[in-house]
N, C-alpha and C positions, 0 to 999 in steps of 0.2 A: 697603272696596273700595280698591285700589291708585289712587295720585293720577294717574297716567298714564291709566289705564283709565277713571277717573272724568271726566277731561277728555275724552278721546276720545268717552264717551258723551254728555257735555255738548254737544261740538261738533257733535253730529248733531242736536241740539234747537235750538239758538240759535248762529247763526254771522253774524258781520258783520265789517267790516275798520274800521280807523283810519289815520290818516297820523301818523307820527313827525314832531314839529315841530324846529325849529332848535335847540330846547333838549333835544331827545331825551325829551320828554314823549309819551305816548299817552293818549287817554281811553278809558276802557272802556265799549263801546256799552250803552246801557240794556237792550237785549235780552238780553245776555250776563249784565250785574249782576244782572237780574231772574231769570234761571234759576240763575245760580250762588249767588244769594242774597248778593252783595257789598255790604256795606255801609260807609258813611263811617269811617274809621278803621282797617279790615281792612288788611292788608297783601298784598302778591302777592310771592311769592318765585320767581323766574325761574331756570331751567336750561337748559344747551345740554349735551347729551350728545357722546360721542365721533363720533357721524354727524352731528352739526350740528343734530339735532332740538331745538327750544324747546319746554320745557314750562314751565306756569305752575301754582303751588300756591297756593291761597288760606289765609290764616293769618287766621283770626278774632282780633279783638282785643275783650275784655271790659275795661269800664271801672270794674271792682270786683270783690272776692269774691262778691258778691251781686247782681249786676247782673241775673240770669235768675230771681231769686224774687220771687213775687208778695206783696205786703204783705196780712196778714190782721188783722181786726177782732177783738180777744180780749175786748171790751165792758167792758175796764178801764181806768182813767184811770192815766196813767204821767206820770212825771216825770223827765226825764232826769239831773237833777242829783242827786236822791233815789236812783234807781236805780244810777247809778254809786256813789255811796257806799257802797250795800250790797254791791255788786259787789267793791269794794276793800276791803270788811272794816272800813269805818268806822261 
């Protein structure tokens, strides 16, 4: 789904307003954060088009290549030092 269209659809489900502070900061309202699944660490990319319309794109941030993977139990004992040596060919 195109970002502008996605934001347009979202704005029909969750709408709120905030005030820009003296330091030009804003708080994303809780209703909008929940509906858009915005979490701490995510980034917001702001754009103003030629017509002066403002759009915001949510840029999800992951804290590691395997952040979304669930651990599994293999019922095998492991030893990180020994496993590392095996992988390194020692």
